[in-house]
C-alpha positions in Angstrom: -0.7 2.1 21.2 0.2 2.3 17.5 2.1 -1.0 17.7 -0.7 -2.8 19.5 -3.5 -1.5 17.1 -1.3 -2.4 14.1 -1.0 -6.0 15.3 -4.7 -6.3 16.0 -5.3 -4.8 12.5 -3.0 -7.4 11.0 -4.8 -10.2 12.7 -8.2 -9.0 11.5 -6.9 -8.6 8.0 -5.4 -12.1 7.9 -8.7 -13.5 9.2 -10.8 -11.6 6.6 -8.6 -12.7 3.7 -8.4 -16.4 4.8 -12.2 -16.5 5.3 -12.9 -15.1 1.8 -10.4 -17.4 0.1 -11.8 -20.5 1.9 -15.4 -19.6 1.1 -14.5 -18.8 -2.6 -12.6 -22.1 -2.8 -15.7 -24.0 -1.7 -18.0 -22.1 -4.0 -16.2 -20.7 -7.1 -19.0 -18.3 -8.1 -19.2 -16.6 -4.8 -16.8 -13.7 -5.7 -19.1 -12.8 -8.7 -21.8 -12.0 -6.2 -20.0 -11.0 -3.0 -17.1 -8.9 -4.4 -19.3 -6.4 -6.4 -21.6 -6.0 -3.3 -18.6 -5.5 -1.0 -17.2 -2.8 -3.4 -20.5 -0.9 -3.4 -20.9 -1.1 0.4 -17.3 -0.1 1.1 -17.3 2.8 -1.3 -20.7 4.1 0.0 -19.6 3.8 3.6 -16.2 5.5 3.0 -18.1 8.4 1.2 -21.1 8.8 3.5 -20.1 7.6 6.9 -16.3 7.9 7.0 -15.3 10.7 4.6 -11.5 10.9 4.5 -11.1 7.1 5.0 -10.9 6.3 1.3 -7.9 4.8 -0.4 -4.5 4.2 1.0 -4.2 6.6 3.9 -0.7 7.7 3.1 -1.9 10.7 1.0 -4.2 11.8 4.0 -1.3 11.7 6.4 0.9 13.7 3.9 -1.9 16.3 3.5 -2.6 16.5 7.2 0.9 17.8 7.9 0.2 20.8 5.6 -3.2 21.7 7.2 -3.7 24.4 9.8 -3.7 23.2 13.4 -6.9 21.4 14.4 -8.1 20.9 10.8 -6.4 17.5 10.2 -7.9 16.1 13.4 -11.3 17.0 12.2 -11.1 16.1 8.5 -8.6 13.3 8.1 -7.3 11.9 11.3 -10.1 11.6 13.8 -10.7 8.5 15.8 -13.9 7.9 13.9 -12.0 7.8 10.6 -9.2 5.7 12.2 -11.5 2.9 13.1 -13.6 3.3 10.0 -10.4 2.8 8.0 -9.7 -0.4 9.8 -13.2 -1.8 9.5 -13.6 -0.9 5.8 -10.2 -2.3 4.9 -11.1 -5.5 6.6 -14.4 -5.5 4.8 -12.6 -5.1 1.5 -10.4 -8.2 2.2 -13.4 -10.1 3.4 -15.0 -9.5 -0.1 -11.9 -10.1 -2.3 -10.6 -6.7 -2.9 -6.9 -6.4 -4.0 -5.8 -4.2 -1.1 -3.3 -4.2 1.8 -3.3 -3.0 5.3 0.1 -1.3 5.4 -1.0 2.1 3.9 -4.1 2.3 6.1 -1.9 1.6 9.1 0.0 4.8 8.3 -3.2 6.8 8.6 -4.2 4.9 11.8 -0.8 5.5 13.3 -1.0 9.2 12.5 -4.5 9.5 13.9 -3.6 7.9 17.2 -0.5 10.0 17.6 -2.6 13.1 16.9 -4.9 12.3 19.8 -1.8 12.7 22.0 -1.4 16.2 20.6 -5.0 17.1 21.5 -5.0 15.5 24.9 -1.7 16.9 26.0 -2.0 20.2 24.1 1.3 19.6 22.4 2.5 22.2 19.8 4.4 19.8 17.4 1.3 18.4 15.6 3.1 17.9 12.3 5.9 16.0 14.0 3.5 13.7 15.8 1.8 12.9 12.5 5.2 12.1 11.0 6.1 9.9 14.0 2.8 8.1 14.0 3.1 7.3 10.3 6.6 6.0 10.7 5.5 3.8 13.7 2.6 2.5 11.6 5.0 1.3 8.8 7.5 -0.1 11.3 4.8 -2.2 13.1 3.0 -3.2 9.9 6.1 -4.8 8.3 8.1 -5.4 11.5 10.8 -3.2 9.9 11.8 -0.3 12.1 14.5 1.0 9.8 12.0 1.2 6.9 9.7 3.2 9.2 12.4 5.8 9.7 13.4 6.0 6.0 9.8 6.1 5.0 9.2 9.1 7.3 12.2 11.0 5.9 11.8 10.2 2.2 8.1 9.7 1.5 6.2 11.6 4.2 8.4 14.7 4.6 10.7 14.6 1.6 13.4 16.0 3.8 15.3 15.3 7.0 13.8 17.3 9.9 16.3 17.7 12.7 13.7 18.9 15.2 11.5 15.8 14.8 14.1 13.1 14.2 14.2 12.2 17.9 10.5 12.0 18.1 10.3 9.7 15.1 13.1 7.4 16.3 11.6 7.1 19.8 8.1 6.3 18.5 9.4 3.8 16.0 11.5 2.1 18.7 8.6 1.8 21.1 6.2 0.6 18.3 8.9 -1.9 17.2 9.4 -3.2 20.7 5.6 -3.8 21.1 5.5 -5.7 17.7 8.5 -7.7 18.6 7.1 -8.6 22.1 3.8 -9.7 20.7 4.6 -11.4 17.4 8.3 -12.2 17.8 11.2 -11.6 15.6 10.3 -12.4 12.0 10.8 -11.3 8.4 7.6 -10.3 6.5 8.4 -12.3 3.4 10.6 -15.0 5.0 14.3 -15.2 4.3 16.2 -15.7 1.0 19.9 -16.0 0.5 19.8 -15.5 -3.2 22.5 -13.0 -4.1 24.0 -11.3 -7.2 27.1 -13.3 -7.9 27.6 -13.8 -11.7 27.7 -11.2 -14.5 24.3 -12.4 -15.7 22.9 -11.6 -12.3 23.8 -7.9 -12.8 22.0 -8.0 -16.1 19.0 -9.4 -14.2 19.3 -6.5 -11.7 19.2 -4.0 -14.6 16.3 -5.8 -16.3 14.2 -5.9 -13.1 15.0 -2.3 -12.2 14.2 -0.9 -15.7 11.2 -3.0 -16.5 9.9 -2.9 -13.0 10.2 0.9 -12.9 8.3 1.2 -16.3 5.6 -1.1 -15.0 5.4 0.8 -11.7 5.3 4.2 -13.5 2.5 2.9 -15.7 0.5 1.8 -12.6 1.0 5.3 -11.0 0.0 7.1 -14.2 -3.0 4.9 -14.9 -4.1 5.2 -11.3 -4.0 9.0 -11.4 -5.7 9.3 -14.8 -8.2 6.6 -14.0 -9.3 8.3 -10.7 -9.7 11.6 -12.5 -11.8 10.0 -15.3 -13.9 8.3 -12.7 -14.4 11.6 -10.9 -15.5 13.4 -14.1 -17.7 10.4 -15.2 -19.6 10.4 -11.8 -19.8 14.2 -11.4 -21.3 14.7 -14.9 -24.3 12.5 -14.2 -26.8 11.6 -11.5 -25.8 10.1 -8.2 -26.6 6.5 -9.3 -23.2 6.4 -10.8 -21.7 6.6 -7.4 -23.0 3.0 -7.0 -22.6 1.8 -10.5 -18.9 2.6 -10.7 -17.8 0.6 -7.7 -20.2 -2.2 -8.8 -18.5 -2.4 -12.2 -15.0 -2.3 -10.5 -16.1 -5.1 -8.2 -17.3 -7.2 -11.2 -14.0 -6.8 -13.0 -11.9 -7.7 -9.9 -14.1 -10.7 -9.3 -13.8 -11.8 -12.9 -10.0 -11.6 -12.7 -9.9 -13.5 -9.4 -12.1 -16.3 -10.7 -10.0 -16.5 -13.9 -6.8 -16.8 -11.9 -8.3 -19.4 -9.4 -8.2 -16.8 -6.6 -4.6 -15.8 -6.9 -5.4 -12.0 -7.3 -7.7 -11.7 -4.3 -6.5 -10.0 -1.2 -3.0 -8.8 -0.5 -0.9 -11.2 -2.7 1.3 -11.9 0.4 1.3 -15.7 -0.2 2.3 -15.4 -3.8 5.0 -12.9 -3.1 6.5 -15.0 -0.2 6.4 -18.1 -2.4 8.3 -16.2 -5.2 10.9 -14.9 -2.7 11.4 -18.5 -1.5 11.9 -19.7 -5.1 8.5 -20.9 -6.1 7.5 -18.6 -8.9 3.8 -18.0 -9.6 2.5 -18.4 -13.1 3.9 -16.0 -15.8 0.5 -14.2 -16.0 0.2 -13.6 -12.2 1.8 -10.2 -12.1 -0.3 -8.9 -15.0 -3.5 -10.1 -13.4 -2.5 -8.7 -10.0 -1.5 -5.4 -11.6 -5.0 -5.1 -13.2 -6.9 -6.2 -10.1 -5.0 -3.7 -7.9 -5.4 -0.9 -10.4 -9.2 -1.4 -10.6 -9.5 -1.7 -6.9 -7.5 1.5 -6.4 -9.7 3.6 -8.6 -13.0 2.2 -7.2 -13.0 4.3 -4.0 -12.4 1.5 -1.4 -10.3 2.0 1.7 -7.1 -0.1 1.5 -3.5 0.1 0.5 -1.3 -0.7 -2.5 1.9 -1.6 -0.5 1.5 -5.3 -0.3 -0.3 -5.8 -3.7 2.5 -3.7 -5.3 5.2 -5.9 -3.7 3.3 -9.0 -5.0 3.2 -7.6 -8.5 6.9 -6.8 -8.4 7.8 -10.3 -7.1 5.8 -11.9 -9.8 7.3 -9.7 -12.5 10.9 -10.3 -11.3 10.4 -14.0 -11.0 9.0 -14.1 -14.6 12.0 -12.1 -15.9 14.5 -14.4 -14.1 12.9 -17.7 -14.9 12.4 -20.7 -12.7 16.1 -21.1 -11.9 16.5 -17.6 -10.6 13.0 -16.9 -9.2 14.1 -16.0 -5.7 16.7 -13.4 -6.8 14.4 -12.1 -9.5 11.5 -11.7 -7.0 13.5 -9.6 -4.6 14.9 -7.4 -7.4 11.6 -7.1 -9.1 10.0 -5.9 -5.9 12.6 -3.2 -5.6 12.3 -1.9 -9.1 8.5 -2.0 -9.3 7.8 -0.6 -5.9 10.3 2.2 -6.4 8.5 2.9 -9.7 5.1 3.1 -8.1 5.9 5.4 -5.2 9.1 7.0 -6.6 10.9 6.6 -3.2 14.0 4.4 -3.9 15.5 4.5 -0.4 12.2 3.3 1.1 11.9 0.6 -1.5 15.3 -1.0 -1.0 15.4 -0.7 2.8 11.9 -2.1 3.3 12.6 -5.1 0.9 16.0 -5.7 2.5 14.4 -5.9 6.0 11.4 -7.9 4.8 13.5 -10.7 3.3 16.6 -10.6 5.5 18.6 -10.2 2.3 21.5 -8.1 3.5 23.9 -9.6 0.9 22.0 -7.8 -1.8 22.2 -4.2 -0.6 24.0 -2.7 -3.6 21.9 -4.6 -6.2 18.7 -3.6 -4.4 19.9 0.0 -4.4 20.7 -0.2 -8.1 17.3 -1.8 -9.0 15.5 0.8 -6.9 17.3 3.7 -8.6 16.7 2.3 -12.1 13.1 1.8 -11.2 12.8 5.5 -10.1 14.5 6.7 -13.4 12.3 4.5 -15.6 9.2 5.5 -13.7 9.8 9.2 -14.2 9.7 8.6 -18.0 6.0 7.8 -17.6 4.8 9.4 -14.4 6.3 12.8 -13.5 4.6 13.2 -10.1 5.1 10.9 -7.0 1.9 9.0 -6.6 1.1 9.7 -2.9 2.0 13.4 -3.1 -0.1 13.9 -6.2 -3.1 12.2 -4.5 -2.6 14.2 -1.3 -3.6 17.4 -3.2 -7.2 16.2 -3.3 -7.3 16.4 0.5 -6.0 20.0 0.6 -8.9 21.4 -1.5 -10.9 23.9 0.5 -14.3 22.3 -0.1 -15.3 19.7 2.5 -16.7 17.3 0.0 -13.5 16.7 -1.9 -13.0 13.4 0.0 -16.2 12.1 -1.6 -14.7 12.1 -5.0 -13.1 9.0 -6.5 -10.0 11.1 -7.4 -9.6 11.6 -3.7 -10.1 8.0 -2.9 -7.8 6.4 -5.3 -4.7 6.3 -3.2 -5.0 2.7 -2.3 -0.2 0.0 -0.7 
């Protein structure tokens, strides 16, 4: 079920993004009207109709594992929130938000698995949430190993012997469904670029270090920005709940128009082009960084996984230059993504699987570890776990606040 819903979600997300890009190409000013309106509508619906659906979805799944039995199903992982998450993420892509579907798929997978716990009266609710989250990542990226590592490193921060069989079984079944429906493919295509010369090791260090600093900056700015937004809205009348996402939408629209649409949506096309050796413009990664950050603090449902990988690919390709764009893109993704989420194992495994680049295992590990170390100089807390605290507050209205919504990857 998780695999099937993940595939349907992916198809809807691709349709929404392509529809928006086609329309904005035909009428360049459309984003200046549609994107702010979409931001306001999505933020309002997430707050009023689907509280708990805001942002990425990964912090919700982390928080749900720490809640008393039954509370997670009611507050964060109900079927209503599950399908609201899908619909509002698709709406965000349909109006030009810089979001991805992978983080939301984690919350959707956890919610679907939790229904099994309710129907069958199973005791291991926490384990089912963990398994559903892993299956969501595995199906979203067609990367089963990454799903397992994500569950161990990011979701639980430990290896849980009593749930490892459940996680593996769920990931295998979800992966088989994805494989049967979509075929065997790599998310970002295939690159054979590898670290061979001494200068390539210098590139590895540069991508890991600079990527980690940029990723840490994103994490820190996202946390501080969401806290500022929460205070700014709470200190004044309720109109600011509409004004804030409206302003964010205008900024994202302006960046998108200025970059001829390159920063709208997931950034998948630009990242794949960079991996295949066709580097985007030098300013792409900066513009995508800004668009993703503003979208993340606006309160929209949607993830930062894919946009972060796009930023990392653009940064790495820029560091490497045109002649080494493919290698730089892969290493840049590892360094930057590890810097954002501070989960280096997840970073290098997921990028290795998504690019079929098994020759670069050691360089990817090195770039990811350097990214983690550099990130911790700027951001001391892992992003998703810091954001999960918002959903553990006792008051029921915490999910309405932008600080609880800014977990968008």
